[in-house]
C-alpha positions in Angstrom: -20.6 57.7 -24.8 -17.5 56.1 -26.1 -16.9 55.1 -22.6 -20.1 53.4 -22.6 -19.2 51.8 -25.8 -16.1 50.5 -24.7 -17.7 49.1 -21.3 -20.2 47.5 -23.7 -17.6 45.8 -25.8 -15.9 44.4 -22.9 -18.9 42.7 -21.3 -19.7 41.4 -24.8 -16.3 39.8 -25.0 -16.7 38.4 -21.4 -20.0 37.1 -22.4 -18.6 35.2 -25.3 -15.8 33.7 -23.4 -18.0 32.5 -20.5 -20.3 31.2 -23.1 -17.5 29.0 -25.1 -16.6 27.7 -21.5 -20.1 27.2 -20.4 -20.5 25.1 -24.0 -17.4 23.3 -23.4 -18.6 22.2 -19.6 -21.9 21.2 -21.4 -20.4 19.1 -23.8 -18.4 17.1 -21.3 -14.7 18.9 -22.2 -12.5 18.6 -19.2 -9.8 20.9 -18.7 -6.1 20.1 -19.6 -4.5 17.0 -17.9 -2.8 17.2 -15.7 -4.0 20.5 -13.9 -2.9 19.7 -10.5 -0.4 17.3 -9.0 -0.5 13.6 -9.8 0.3 11.0 -7.0 2.0 8.2 -8.2 1.1 5.6 -5.7 3.8 3.0 -5.1 2.6 -0.3 -3.1 5.9 -1.0 -1.7 8.4 0.4 0.7 10.9 3.0 -0.5 14.4 1.8 -1.6 12.8 -1.4 -3.0 13.5 -2.4 -7.0 10.5 0.0 -8.0 11.9 3.1 -6.2 14.8 4.6 -8.4 12.9 3.8 -11.7 9.9 5.1 -10.4 11.7 8.3 -9.3 13.3 8.8 -12.8 9.8 8.4 -14.4 8.0 10.9 -12.0 10.8 13.5 -12.6 10.4 13.2 -16.3 6.5 13.0 -16.5 6.4 16.4 -14.2 8.8 17.8 -16.9 6.9 16.5 -20.1 3.4 17.0 -18.5 3.8 20.5 -16.5 2.5 19.3 -13.3 4.2 17.3 -10.1 4.4 13.5 -9.9 4.7 13.0 -6.3 5.7 9.4 -5.2 3.7 8.1 -2.4 5.1 4.7 -0.8 2.2 2.5 0.7 3.7 -0.9 1.4 1.9 -3.9 3.0 0.5 -7.1 2.2 2.5 -7.9 -1.0 1.6 -4.6 -2.4 -2.3 -5.2 -1.8 -2.6 -2.3 0.6 -1.6 0.6 -1.6 -3.5 -1.3 -4.9 -6.6 -0.7 -2.5 -5.9 2.8 -1.9 -5.7 3.5 -5.5 -9.1 1.0 -6.1 -11.1 3.3 -4.1 -9.5 6.8 -5.5 -11.3 8.8 -7.9 -11.0 7.8 -11.7 -9.9 11.1 -12.2 -6.2 10.3 -13.5 -4.9 12.0 -10.3 -4.3 8.9 -8.3 -2.3 6.5 -10.7 -0.6 2.8 -9.4 2.7 1.9 -10.1 1.9 -1.5 -11.0 4.4 -4.4 -10.6 5.0 -8.2 -10.4 2.7 -8.5 -7.2 -0.2 -7.0 -8.5 -0.9 -10.2 -10.4 0.0 -12.3 -7.2 -1.8 -10.8 -4.4 -5.3 -12.0 -5.6 -4.0 -15.4 -5.4 -2.7 -15.0 -2.0 -5.0 -12.8 -0.2 -8.7 -14.0 -0.3 -10.2 -10.5 0.7 -8.2 -7.6 -1.1 -11.3 -5.4 -1.3 -10.9 -4.8 -4.9 -10.6 -7.1 -8.2 -7.4 -7.0 -9.7 -8.6 -7.6 -13.3 -11.9 -5.7 -13.3 -11.1 -2.5 -11.2 -8.1 -1.1 -13.3 -7.2 0.1 -16.7 -3.5 -0.4 -17.5 -1.9 2.5 -18.9 1.7 1.7 -20.0 4.4 -0.6 -19.1 7.8 1.0 -18.6 10.5 -1.4 -17.3 11.5 -4.9 -16.3 14.6 -6.3 -14.9 15.7 -9.7 -13.5 16.1 -10.5 -9.8 19.3 -12.3 -8.7 19.8 -15.5 -6.7 22.5 -14.6 -4.2 24.4 -16.5 -1.6 26.5 -15.2 1.4 30.0 -16.4 0.8 30.2 -18.2 4.0 27.5 -20.7 2.6 30.4 -22.1 0.3 28.5 -22.8 -2.8 29.9 -21.4 -6.4 26.8 -22.4 -8.4 23.2 -23.0 -8.9 23.9 -26.8 -9.1 26.0 -26.7 -6.0 23.4 -25.1 -3.9 20.7 -27.6 -4.9 23.1 -30.4 -4.2 23.7 -28.9 -0.6 20.1 -28.2 0.2 18.3 -31.3 -1.3 19.6 -33.7 1.7 18.7 -31.5 4.2 15.3 -30.2 3.5 14.5 -26.9 5.8 18.0 -26.5 7.4 18.7 -23.6 5.0 16.9 -20.2 5.1 16.2 -17.6 2.4 15.3 -14.3 2.8 12.5 -12.3 0.7 11.2 -8.6 1.0 7.8 -10.0 2.1 5.1 -12.5 1.5 3.5 -12.5 -2.1 6.1 -10.1 -3.2 8.3 -10.5 -6.5 11.3 -11.7 -4.3 9.1 -14.4 -2.6 7.3 -15.6 -5.7 10.5 -16.0 -7.7 12.2 -17.9 -4.4 9.4 -20.2 -4.4 9.4 -20.8 -8.0 13.4 -21.7 -7.9 12.7 -23.8 -4.9 9.8 -25.9 -6.4 11.5 -26.2 -10.0 14.8 -27.3 -8.4 13.2 -29.8 -6.0 14.5 -28.5 -2.9 12.9 -27.2 0.4 14.7 -24.2 2.2 12.8 -22.2 5.1 11.6 -19.0 3.8 12.3 -15.7 6.0 10.0 -12.8 5.2 10.6 -9.4 6.0 9.1 -6.2 5.6 10.7 -4.6 2.4 13.8 -5.4 0.4 16.4 -3.4 2.7 15.5 -5.5 5.6 16.0 -8.7 4.0 19.1 -8.0 1.9 20.8 -6.6 5.6 20.2 -10.1 7.1 21.6 -11.8 4.0 24.6 -9.5 4.1 24.7 -10.0 7.9 24.7 -14.0 7.3 22.0 -14.3 9.6 20.0 -15.7 6.3 22.3 -17.4 3.4 20.4 -16.9 0.4 18.2 -14.1 -1.1 16.5 -13.2 -4.3 17.1 -9.3 -4.5 16.9 -6.9 -7.7 19.7 -6.7 -9.9 20.7 -3.2 -8.8 21.3 -4.5 -5.2 22.9 -7.9 -6.0 25.1 -6.2 -8.6 26.8 -3.7 -6.1 27.2 -6.3 -3.4 28.5 -9.1 -5.8 31.0 -6.8 -7.1 32.0 -5.9 -3.8 32.4 -9.6 -2.9 30.0 -9.4 -0.1 27.7 -11.7 -2.0 27.9 -14.4 -4.7 25.6 -14.0 -7.6 24.7 -17.5 -8.8 22.0 -16.8 -11.4 19.7 -13.8 -12.7 16.0 -14.9 -13.0 15.3 -13.9 -16.4 15.2 -16.7 -18.9 18.5 -14.8 -20.7 21.4 -13.4 -19.2 21.2 -9.9 -18.1 23.5 -7.1 -19.8 24.1 -5.7 -16.4 25.9 -9.1 -15.2 26.9 -10.7 -18.5 29.3 -13.2 -16.6 26.3 -14.4 -14.4 24.2 -17.4 -16.1 20.5 -17.2 -16.0 19.0 -19.6 -13.2 17.6 -22.0 -16.5 21.1 -22.5 -17.8 22.9 -22.7 -14.6 20.7 -26.1 -13.6 17.2 -25.2 -13.3 15.8 -25.6 -17.3 12.7 -23.9 -18.1 13.2 -21.3 -15.2 11.7 -17.7 -16.1 10.7 -14.8 -13.6 10.7 -10.9 -14.5 10.0 -8.2 -12.4 8.0 -5.6 -14.3 6.5 -2.4 -13.6 4.0 -0.2 -15.4 1.2 2.3 -14.8 -2.5 1.5 -14.0 -5.4 3.9 -13.0 -9.2 3.2 -11.8 -11.0 1.4 -14.2 -13.4 4.3 -15.2 -10.6 6.8 -16.2 -11.3 8.7 -18.7 -9.4 7.5 -22.1 -8.3 10.6 -22.7 -6.3 10.7 -19.6 -5.1 7.1 -20.3 -3.8 8.1 -23.5 -1.9 11.2 -22.2 -0.3 9.2 -19.7 0.6 6.2 -22.0 1.8 8.7 -24.8 4.3 10.5 -22.4 5.3 7.5 -20.6 6.3 5.3 -23.8 8.1 8.5 -25.0 10.2 9.6 -22.2 11.3 5.9 -21.4 13.1 5.8 -25.1 15.2 9.1 -24.2 19.0 8.0 -24.1 19.3 9.7 -20.4 16.1 7.7 -19.1 17.5 4.3 -20.3 21.0 5.2 -18.8 19.1 6.0 -15.8 17.3 3.0 -15.6 20.2 1.0 -16.7 22.2 2.5 -13.6 19.1 1.4 -11.3 19.8 -2.3 -12.8 16.5 -2.0 -14.9 15.7 -2.1 -18.8 13.3 0.1 -20.2 10.2 -1.7 -21.6 7.7 0.4 -23.1 4.3 -1.2 -23.9 0.7 0.3 -24.3 -2.5 -0.2 -22.7 -3.7 -3.2 -25.1 -0.3 -4.8 -25.0 0.3 -4.2 -21.1 -3.3 -5.7 -20.5 -2.7 -8.7 -22.3 0.7 -9.3 -20.4 -0.9 -8.7 -17.0 -3.5 -11.2 -17.6 -0.9 -13.8 -18.9 1.3 -13.0 -15.4 -2.0 -13.7 -13.5 -2.4 -17.0 -14.7 1.0 -17.9 -14.5 1.7 -16.8 -10.8 -1.8 -18.0 -9.9 -0.7 -21.6 -10.8 2.7 -20.8 -8.7 0.7 -19.7 -5.6 -1.8 -22.9 -6.0 1.0 -25.3 -6.5 3.2 -24.0 -3.6 0.5 -23.5 -1.2 1.4 -19.6 -0.3 -0.8 -18.0 2.3 -0.6 -14.5 4.2 1.2 -14.1 7.0 
C-alpha cells in the first residue's frame, strides 16, 4: 500500500508540472530566450569594418545570454543579399541582422530588394560607430585634402578611387566627398574591403576610403597617407589627422554605424532581452578597449533611439544617391 501511495504521489506531482506547463503554453508564454544558437547575419564580407566589433559582440552575448551567437557572412549587393535573408527568416529572435550604414543606402540603389527596409525590420540596439578615412597612395604626391582637390579638379575622371562595392559605406562616403569637393574621380568597385585596400596599397588605384582600423595601421607604417577622417570631428584614434570638413570640405560628415535589427514581427520580449544585454556589454571596459583597437567607438542606443537614427540616415543617404545618380552594378 505504501508503494502504491508513493506512485500516486509521483503521478500527482507530474500531473501538476504538466498542468503548469500546459497553462504557460496556453497563455502564450515562450521558453526563456535564447534557448538555442542565435545567428548573427553580417551582410558583408569577412574582414570588413563590421567584422571585429561583431565578433567581440557575439562572444560577449554568448557569455551573457548562455547560448552561442554564430557569425554568418552573406555579402553582396551592398548588403542587400544578406538583409533579404533576415527579412524572410522566422521572427523568433534566432536570426539577427547586423545592421550598418548600407542598410539605409541599398533601398535607394537597388529597385527590387525583395524587402522593405523601413517596414520589414524592427531595430534592437545600436552598438558602434566609426569614421572611415580618406587615404592616398604615397606616389600620388599630395599631402592634404586641398592638394588632392587641386590635383583632381583640372583632370576630371583621370584619377581612380576604390570602394568595397556599390552601395556600401565606402562608396557613399566617397561619392559624397567627390560631390561636395566638386571633383570627378573614377570609381572602381571591389567585392569587399580587403580587395579594395589591396589595390590601393599596390598603387593600382591611388585613393580609398577604408575603415579607420585598416587606415591607421597602413598610415603608421607609411604605406598609405591619411588625409582626413569622414566624421565631423577628429577621431581619438588618429588625433593628428583632420576631419575632411576642417581640411577643405566644410559640412562634410559621414559615419559608419552598426546595430542589430530583427524581422518586424519578432516578440518585444526578445527585442528587449537583446537590447538590454547588448547595451550593457558595450559599456564594459574590456569591450570598449576591444572596439578601440578595432578602430570603433561604442555607441549604445535603444530600439526607439536607433529607429529614429535609421530614419534620419535613410533620408540623408537617399538624397546623396539621387543627387549622384548611383546605379547598381
